[in-house]
C-alpha beads as a LAMMPS data file, in Angstrom:
LAMMPS data file: protein, C-alpha beads

124 atoms
123 bonds

1 atom types
1 bond types

-500.0 500.0 xlo xhi
-500.0 500.0 ylo yhi
-500.0 500.0 zlo zhi

Masses

1 110.0

Atoms # bond

1 1 1 337.985 258.712 -461.799
2 1 1 336.107 255.712 -463.348
3 1 1 337.498 253.294 -465.512
4 1 1 335.572 251.403 -468.426
5 1 1 336.337 248.127 -466.318
6 1 1 334.966 249.300 -462.823
7 1 1 332.146 250.562 -464.483
8 1 1 331.668 247.007 -466.528
9 1 1 331.827 245.550 -462.705
10 1 1 329.260 247.930 -461.632
11 1 1 326.843 246.535 -464.734
12 1 1 327.721 243.130 -463.885
13 1 1 326.898 243.190 -460.068
14 1 1 323.334 244.607 -461.324
15 1 1 322.505 242.485 -463.752
16 1 1 323.311 239.721 -461.746
17 1 1 321.122 241.011 -458.923
18 1 1 318.543 241.710 -461.781
19 1 1 318.697 238.077 -462.767
20 1 1 318.286 236.745 -458.908
21 1 1 315.334 238.831 -457.991
22 1 1 313.630 238.919 -461.091
23 1 1 314.892 235.965 -463.559
24 1 1 315.619 238.268 -465.618
25 1 1 318.207 237.614 -468.725
26 1 1 319.663 240.044 -471.216
27 1 1 322.459 240.010 -473.169
28 1 1 323.753 243.734 -471.213
29 1 1 322.592 245.765 -468.179
30 1 1 320.338 247.793 -470.611
31 1 1 318.595 244.823 -472.173
32 1 1 318.014 243.498 -468.734
33 1 1 316.827 246.557 -467.405
34 1 1 313.811 247.012 -470.351
35 1 1 312.981 243.354 -469.279
36 1 1 312.072 244.189 -465.993
37 1 1 309.227 246.562 -466.962
38 1 1 307.117 248.173 -463.928
39 1 1 308.600 245.419 -461.715
40 1 1 311.252 248.366 -460.545
41 1 1 310.308 251.597 -459.172
42 1 1 311.250 254.461 -461.529
43 1 1 313.709 255.881 -458.697
44 1 1 315.614 253.042 -458.999
45 1 1 315.574 252.185 -462.836
46 1 1 316.378 255.816 -463.169
47 1 1 319.612 254.979 -460.886
48 1 1 320.366 251.835 -462.961
49 1 1 319.889 253.545 -466.059
50 1 1 322.653 256.052 -464.639
51 1 1 325.500 252.857 -464.652
52 1 1 323.573 252.074 -468.599
53 1 1 324.614 256.246 -469.168
54 1 1 328.163 256.066 -467.773
55 1 1 328.503 252.775 -469.354
56 1 1 327.787 253.989 -473.372
57 1 1 331.248 256.067 -472.888
58 1 1 332.701 253.135 -473.542
59 1 1 336.111 254.034 -471.719
60 1 1 337.070 257.228 -473.648
61 1 1 338.942 259.072 -471.309
62 1 1 337.671 262.768 -471.919
63 1 1 334.371 261.311 -471.702
64 1 1 334.862 259.700 -468.588
65 1 1 335.543 262.668 -466.823
66 1 1 331.881 263.686 -466.684
67 1 1 331.451 260.813 -464.937
68 1 1 330.721 261.139 -460.586
69 1 1 332.434 258.136 -459.019
70 1 1 330.461 259.047 -455.603
71 1 1 326.662 259.246 -457.678
72 1 1 327.755 256.121 -459.558
73 1 1 328.371 254.010 -456.473
74 1 1 325.087 255.737 -454.298
75 1 1 322.930 254.607 -457.297
76 1 1 324.217 251.047 -457.425
77 1 1 324.578 250.820 -453.620
78 1 1 320.338 251.747 -453.902
79 1 1 319.706 249.401 -456.866
80 1 1 321.508 246.104 -455.281
81 1 1 319.567 247.099 -451.834
82 1 1 316.547 247.607 -453.479
83 1 1 317.116 244.280 -455.540
84 1 1 318.183 242.399 -452.454
85 1 1 315.103 242.954 -450.690
86 1 1 313.714 241.031 -452.985
87 1 1 312.333 237.090 -452.048
88 1 1 311.331 235.350 -455.305
89 1 1 310.096 232.584 -453.199
90 1 1 307.814 235.099 -451.711
91 1 1 306.730 236.812 -454.847
92 1 1 305.820 233.429 -456.173
93 1 1 303.603 232.695 -453.013
94 1 1 302.045 235.993 -452.873
95 1 1 301.005 234.851 -456.779
96 1 1 299.569 231.420 -456.474
97 1 1 297.377 232.916 -453.017
98 1 1 296.376 235.728 -455.287
99 1 1 294.386 233.523 -457.976
100 1 1 293.344 231.119 -455.083
101 1 1 291.894 234.199 -453.555
102 1 1 290.106 235.164 -456.856
103 1 1 288.807 231.257 -457.848
104 1 1 287.666 231.102 -454.611
105 1 1 285.652 234.554 -454.514
106 1 1 283.981 233.415 -457.893
107 1 1 282.841 229.982 -457.092
108 1 1 281.228 232.017 -454.217
109 1 1 279.846 234.882 -455.951
110 1 1 278.074 231.709 -458.447
111 1 1 276.851 229.749 -455.663
112 1 1 275.036 232.524 -454.093
113 1 1 273.403 233.715 -457.159
114 1 1 272.422 230.627 -457.618
115 1 1 270.622 230.027 -454.410
116 1 1 269.426 233.855 -454.691
117 1 1 268.288 232.871 -458.029
118 1 1 266.543 229.449 -456.552
119 1 1 264.595 231.120 -453.659
120 1 1 263.760 234.035 -455.891
121 1 1 261.684 231.008 -458.483
122 1 1 260.748 229.228 -455.102
123 1 1 262.338 226.160 -455.581
124 1 1 264.145 227.081 -452.180

Bonds

1 1 1 2
2 1 2 3
3 1 3 4
4 1 4 5
5 1 5 6
6 1 6 7
7 1 7 8
8 1 8 9
9 1 9 10
10 1 10 11
11 1 11 12
12 1 12 13
13 1 13 14
14 1 14 15
15 1 15 16
16 1 16 17
17 1 17 18
18 1 18 19
19 1 19 20
20 1 20 21
21 1 21 22
22 1 22 23
23 1 23 24
24 1 24 25
25 1 25 26
26 1 26 27
27 1 27 28
28 1 28 29
29 1 29 30
30 1 30 31
31 1 31 32
32 1 32 33
33 1 33 34
34 1 34 35
35 1 35 36
36 1 36 37
37 1 37 38
38 1 38 39
39 1 39 40
40 1 40 41
41 1 41 42
42 1 42 43
43 1 43 44
44 1 44 45
45 1 45 46
46 1 46 47
47 1 47 48
48 1 48 49
49 1 49 50
50 1 50 51
51 1 51 52
52 1 52 53
53 1 53 54
54 1 54 55
55 1 55 56
56 1 56 57
57 1 57 58
58 1 58 59
59 1 59 60
60 1 60 61
61 1 61 62
62 1 62 63
63 1 63 64
64 1 64 65
65 1 65 66
66 1 66 67
67 1 67 68
68 1 68 69
69 1 69 70
70 1 70 71
71 1 71 72
72 1 72 73
73 1 73 74
74 1 74 75
75 1 75 76
76 1 76 77
77 1 77 78
78 1 78 79
79 1 79 80
80 1 80 81
81 1 81 82
82 1 82 83
83 1 83 84
84 1 84 85
85 1 85 86
86 1 86 87
87 1 87 88
88 1 88 89
89 1 89 90
90 1 90 91
91 1 91 92
92 1 92 93
93 1 93 94
94 1 94 95
95 1 95 96
96 1 96 97
97 1 97 98
98 1 98 99
99 1 99 100
100 1 100 101
101 1 101 102
102 1 102 103
103 1 103 104
104 1 104 105
105 1 105 106
106 1 106 107
107 1 107 108
108 1 108 109
109 1 109 110
110 1 110 111
111 1 111 112
112 1 112 113
113 1 113 114
114 1 114 115
115 1 115 116
116 1 116 117
117 1 117 118
118 1 118 119
119 1 119 120
120 1 120 121
121 1 121 122
122 1 122 123
123 1 123 124
């Protein structure tokens, strides 16, 4: 049977993994999940929400009987597996490469437009 401390430990592990993967900070797991937005797939987000839901029972003995320890453990494993696969440096590099590619494309587009305009008006 799950206890309040074991569920809190699971939530703390996931919250630390969210901070490591996305740099998301929050006072609770629920706040941290709301800050991740669409950076996590829906199924992984739903698994993390299962732990938040179990955490909301607050250690009440009769309500804690509703918590399935195996499902909670599997949900935690899926979330941590997804978050461990994220490389912040690679995401940052991809962001800068995307920005650089957009700028290069726009410069080429403007230069092409200038050359076409010069050719059409007879300057070349």
